[in-house]
N, C-alpha and C positions, 0 to 999 in steps of 0.2 A: 405390693406387686402381687397379682394373680396371675398364672401360667398354667397353660395347658399343655403338657409334654413337650416343652420348648417352642410351638409352633405359634400361640396365639398369647399374648401378652397385653395385661391391663392394669395401667397405673391408677391406683385410688388416690385421687386428689381431694378428697372431702368425705366426709362420713354420709351425707346424701348421696353421692355417687355409688358407695359400696351399696347402703342400702336399695336404692334404686336397682342396680343390677342384680343383687343377690336376693331381693327380697327378705333380707332379713332387719330386725330391729337391733342397731347397735347403740350399745348404751356406755360401752368402755372401749378405747382403742388400745388396750395394752394385749399382748400377743396371746394370752391364754383364753382371752375373750373373742378374739376374730379368729384364730387357728384354725376352728370347724367350718367356717362359712365359705360356701362354695358359690362359684358365679356360673351360671350356664355360657357354654360357648355360642358367640354370635354365629359362628357358621353351621350351627344346627343341633338337635339333641344327639345326632349319631357321633359328634365329635366329643361328648362327654361336658365335665366340668373343669373349671380353671381353680385352682388352689393357691392358695399364699405361699409364696418361696419361701423357704425353711431359714435360708442363710442369710440375714442381713448384718452387715458390718454396722456396728454403732459409730456411726461418723462423728459423736459428739467425744469421743474417748479423749484426743488430744487436749480438748478445750479443759477438760477435767484435770489436765496436770497444770494448768497456768501458773496457780498460785506457787506451785513447788517449783516449777522451770526458771520462771522469770528471775529468782534470785538464786539459782542454781543450789536449790536446796535438793538432799542432804549434803551435797559435798564441801558447801560452805554456807557462810552467814545464816548459822542454826540460829543463833540468839533475835538476829532481826524477823527470821521466820515465825518464830514462837510470839514475837510481839505483835506481829503484823496480822496474824493468822485468825480466824477466818477473816476474809475480804469484806468490807464492808459495801462495795459497790462494783456493779457490773455496768458496764455501757455496752448493751448489743440492743438487737431487735428483740421482740417478746418470744419469739419462737427460738431463738439462738438460746436466750438466757433460759429458758425452761430447758432445752438440751443440756444446758451446761450443768445447771444445779441436778439434774438427775443423772449426769456422767459421775458427780462425785458423790451420789447415794450407791452407786453399782459398784460391787464387790467382785474382784478381779478373780476370775477362776482358775 
C-alpha cells in the first residue's frame, strides 16, 4: 500500500501497476528493493508523492506454526513431532504455500 499523509491510498495489486504508477522498473518485490519507490499523487504535483507504508503485519505468521501447533508440540507429542517434521505435503494455493514457507524461514525478533 502506498499512502500520502493519510489522505490518498493506492493498493498495488501487481508489479505492472507499481511500475506504471511510479515509472520505476521493479525486479524484486522484497521490501528493501521497493521502499524507496514513490508514486506521484493523482490529485496533482502540489500534493506530493505516495510512499509505501512502513508497518505491514506478516499475515502468514500463524501458518508457520502449523507443524508445531497441530500436535500441541512442545507441550506433548515430542517423539511424534521429531518423526514427522518436516512435513512432506502442504495443500494450499500457490500464493499461500509460498507464504507458509516464507514464514517458516523468518526468524522471530
